TIVEXMAR-134655 format. One line per 3 residues: number of its first residue (from 1); their letters; for each residue y, x, z of C-alpha. Coordinates in Angstrom, 2 decimals. Layout:
! residues N
NUM> A> Y X Z | ...
END
This chain:
! residues 255
1> MKM> -0.06 -0.25 -0.04 | 3.60 1.31 -1.19 | 6.54 0.36 0.47
4> ISW> 10.17 1.37 -0.61 | 13.20 0.90 1.22 | 16.67 1.22 -0.35
7> NVN> 20.46 0.63 0.74 | 21.45 -0.17 -3.03 | 24.71 -0.56 -2.32
10> GVR> 25.10 -3.79 -4.18 | 22.23 -4.94 -6.19 | 24.15 -6.17 -8.92
13> ACA> 25.60 -2.99 -9.72 | 22.30 -1.27 -9.17 | 20.95 -3.82 -11.57
16> KKG> 23.20 -2.18 -14.08 | 22.02 1.28 -13.42 | 18.39 1.05 -14.06
19> LQD> 16.74 -0.97 -10.85 | 13.87 -2.72 -12.80 | 12.83 0.23 -14.66
22> FLK> 13.02 1.95 -11.34 | 10.57 -0.79 -9.88 | 7.97 -0.60 -13.21
25> KEK> 7.67 3.00 -12.54 | 6.86 3.09 -8.58 | 5.52 -0.17 -8.43
28> PDF> 5.72 -1.00 -4.69 | 3.93 -3.61 -2.89 | 6.88 -4.09 -0.97
31> FCI> 10.61 -3.22 -1.93 | 13.39 -3.45 0.82 | 16.82 -3.51 0.25
34> QET> 19.79 -3.18 2.31 | 23.54 -3.69 1.24 | 22.70 -6.31 -1.20
37> KAH> 26.97 -7.66 -1.35 | 25.62 -10.83 -2.40 | 24.11 -14.15 -1.49
40> IDQ> 21.06 -15.01 -3.64 | 22.95 -17.84 -5.61 | 25.19 -15.30 -6.51
43> VEV> 23.01 -13.10 -8.42 | 21.24 -13.23 -11.83 | 17.53 -15.11 -11.98
46> DIK> 15.72 -11.66 -12.50 | 17.72 -10.21 -9.48 | 16.42 -12.68 -7.23
49> KLG> 12.78 -11.62 -7.37 | 12.60 -8.69 -9.28 | 9.23 -9.66 -10.69
52> YAQ> 8.11 -10.23 -7.19 | 6.21 -13.67 -6.16 | 8.16 -13.68 -2.93
55> SYW> 11.97 -12.38 -1.75 | 13.78 -12.88 1.21 | 17.47 -12.57 1.46
58> SSA> 19.66 -12.47 4.56 | 22.98 -12.43 3.66 | 26.28 -12.33 5.34
61> VKK> 28.62 -15.20 6.15 | 31.49 -12.93 4.83 | 31.08 -12.53 0.87
64> GYS> 30.46 -9.16 -0.61 | 29.81 -7.66 2.45 | 26.18 -6.24 3.93
67> GVA> 23.43 -8.34 3.22 | 19.22 -7.39 3.16 | 16.41 -8.26 1.08
70> TYS> 12.70 -8.02 1.47 | 10.75 -8.35 -1.91 | 6.78 -8.72 -2.28
73> NVQ> 3.97 -10.48 -3.67 | 2.49 -11.24 -0.02 | 2.67 -14.56 1.69
76> PLD> 3.99 -13.46 5.37 | 2.95 -15.36 8.15 | 6.67 -15.88 9.23
79> VKL> 10.25 -14.73 8.08 | 13.04 -14.49 10.53 | 16.53 -13.84 9.19
82> GWG> 17.49 -11.69 12.42 | 16.41 -12.09 16.31 | 18.46 -15.04 17.16
85> QKE> 21.50 -13.00 18.26 | 24.33 -14.85 16.01 | 26.84 -11.46 15.84
88> YDS> 24.18 -9.64 13.89 | 22.63 -12.58 11.72 | 25.90 -13.51 10.66
91> EGR> 26.45 -10.00 9.16 | 23.15 -10.33 6.90 | 21.75 -7.35 8.70
94> IVW> 17.80 -7.97 8.97 | 15.19 -9.73 7.47 | 11.81 -9.64 10.04
97> SQL> 8.77 -10.50 8.11 | 5.60 -11.08 10.19 | 2.36 -10.05 8.62
100> PEF> -1.53 -9.87 9.73 | -1.44 -5.92 10.05 | 2.20 -5.50 10.84
103> DLY> 5.47 -6.98 11.67 | 8.06 -5.42 9.14 | 11.86 -4.91 9.95
106> NIY> 13.92 -4.64 6.76 | 17.30 -3.63 8.29 | 20.90 -2.36 7.54
109> FPN> 22.29 -1.13 10.65 | 26.20 -1.30 11.36 | 28.74 1.43 10.30
112> GGS> 30.99 2.26 13.32 | 33.13 4.81 11.21 | 36.02 2.37 10.98
115> GEP> 37.64 2.17 14.12 | 36.50 1.68 18.28 | 35.74 -2.15 17.67
118> RHL> 32.79 -1.41 15.05 | 31.77 1.64 17.03 | 31.12 -0.38 20.24
121> FKQ> 29.54 -2.92 18.21 | 27.29 -0.54 16.52 | 26.21 0.98 19.93
124> QFL> 25.60 -2.41 21.29 | 23.49 -3.45 18.26 | 21.30 -0.32 18.63
127> KDL> 20.62 -1.12 22.62 | 19.91 -4.73 21.59 | 17.37 -3.59 18.66
130> NAH> 15.58 -0.99 21.37 | 15.28 -4.21 24.09 | 13.82 -6.56 21.46
133> LKK> 11.67 -3.79 19.66 | 10.20 -2.83 23.23 | 9.32 -6.31 23.79
136> QLA> 7.49 -6.59 20.34 | 5.54 -3.32 21.24 | 4.52 -4.81 24.88
139> SGK> 3.18 -7.87 23.08 | 0.44 -5.31 20.91 | 2.17 -5.67 17.75
142> NII> 2.03 -2.88 15.11 | 5.57 -2.67 13.35 | 7.26 -0.97 10.60
145> VVG> 11.40 -0.40 10.86 | 12.96 0.24 7.50 | 16.24 0.61 6.39
148> DYN> 19.80 2.20 6.28 | 20.04 3.32 10.15 | 23.34 4.92 9.52
151> VAR> 22.17 7.42 12.03 | 20.87 11.07 11.62 | 18.88 12.35 14.42
154> HAV> 18.85 16.02 14.18 | 21.37 19.04 12.93 | 18.63 19.52 9.94
157> DVY> 19.14 15.55 9.08 | 23.19 16.68 7.74 | 24.80 19.05 5.60
160> DPV> 27.19 20.43 8.54 | 26.01 19.21 12.03 | 28.84 21.37 13.67
163> RLS> 31.88 19.77 11.65 | 29.86 15.97 11.47 | 29.27 16.07 15.35
166> KES> 32.17 13.89 15.86 | 31.81 11.69 13.13 | 29.98 8.28 13.47
169> GFL> 26.17 8.35 12.23 | 26.22 11.69 14.18 | 27.44 11.10 17.44
172> PEE> 25.47 12.64 20.68 | 24.89 9.28 21.88 | 23.88 7.95 18.43
175> REW> 21.45 11.06 18.36 | 20.54 9.85 22.25 | 19.66 6.40 20.91
178> FDQ> 17.11 7.74 18.14 | 15.42 10.00 20.56 | 14.81 6.73 22.69
181> FLN> 14.14 4.55 19.64 | 11.05 7.24 19.21 | 10.20 7.25 22.41
184> LGF> 9.55 3.52 22.45 | 6.27 4.48 20.14 | 7.79 4.82 16.80
187> VDT> 7.14 7.69 14.28 | 9.51 8.91 11.55 | 7.24 9.03 8.59
190> FRH> 9.32 11.49 6.63 | 9.26 14.08 9.56 | 5.56 13.01 10.26
193> FHP> 4.69 14.77 6.88 | 7.34 17.27 6.09 | 8.16 18.80 9.58
196> EAK> 10.15 21.64 8.28 | 12.06 20.20 5.48 | 15.55 21.29 5.07
199> NRY> 18.01 20.02 2.93 | 16.76 16.75 2.09 | 19.25 14.19 2.72
202> SWW> 19.32 9.92 1.24 | 22.81 9.77 1.48 | 25.60 11.09 -0.28
205> SYR> 29.57 10.06 -0.28 | 30.60 8.95 -3.43 | 34.37 9.78 -2.45
208> ELA> 33.60 13.45 -2.04 | 31.13 13.80 -4.95 | 28.91 15.40 -2.63
211> RIS> 25.58 14.97 -4.62 | 26.40 17.28 -6.78 | 26.56 20.15 -3.95
214> NRG> 24.03 18.25 -1.61 | 26.29 17.60 0.76 | 24.16 14.84 2.41
217> WRI> 23.15 13.00 5.35 | 19.43 11.71 6.06 | 20.42 8.13 7.57
220> DYI> 17.48 6.00 5.84 | 13.96 5.83 7.42 | 10.67 4.29 7.47
223> CVS> 9.33 4.42 11.33 | 6.11 3.19 12.17 | 4.79 2.21 15.59
226> QGL> 2.08 4.81 16.78 | -0.94 2.03 16.02 | -0.19 2.75 12.47
229> VKN> -0.42 6.23 12.25 | -3.69 6.27 11.23 | -2.66 4.44 8.36
232> LKS> -0.10 6.92 7.08 | -0.88 8.37 3.59 | 2.28 10.08 2.47
235> ADI> 5.85 9.59 3.13 | 8.91 10.53 1.02 | 12.61 10.68 0.21
238> LDQ> 12.72 10.05 -3.71 | 16.24 11.97 -3.83 | 16.20 12.52 -7.58
241> VEG> 16.79 8.32 -8.22 | 20.12 7.63 -8.78 | 21.87 4.24 -9.09
244> SDH> 23.43 4.31 -5.39 | 25.30 6.68 -2.81 | 22.03 6.66 -1.27
247> CPV> 18.36 7.13 -2.74 | 15.22 5.35 -2.32 | 12.64 6.49 0.64
250> VVE> 8.79 5.82 0.37 | 5.63 5.31 2.34 | 2.14 4.62 1.54
253> LAF> -0.55 3.72 3.92 | -3.80 2.32 3.50 | -5.71 -0.75 5.27
END
């Protein structure tokens, strides 16, 4: 089973840059996108499903902002657009698909870089997410959390760790949150297979033309709970794929 997660930075824009050709080549069983910047009724018919039997969209109340969508050919047992906290659900940040083998969380984590109010919003989101996931894990569920986490964990995960240590996404409290998240019982699948990899990033600033010189951040992840580690077969960053300021990340599991 192949799963791909990608912040497409606008699904309509990405569709014009080869999104469907990418899917025909990779053929993921689950395709999770973040930052759709659209409601499902705003997009063309082919984007609504992208060739999949099922698609589930969580869109922000604010048009052209945030949004996530999960595509698959598998009928979930249940799908929730969030976990019931209005302040997050109204921003279209979560599609939670409950499947027989695992629960899949497709999440677009908040960006806290625009000022103190959004920084505090992001920190509360991170805290509330861990509390929610802790309860779900305690119930015995296997969980996969994919998405744009908007947090880099280690110095090796950003191109200039000293300068960026005061930037949202690489602040000490955010890195501490990531440790707490993994300590709940999650594994960073890319690091599981590539523990020593350097200069591997998933986001580059358009404004700074950063992709040309690989001045990036690794902020897009697929993390799995400990019960799924035995099912992991591979994980990677598809950093040669263009179409967004982020690139896709992929994992393969066997059941």
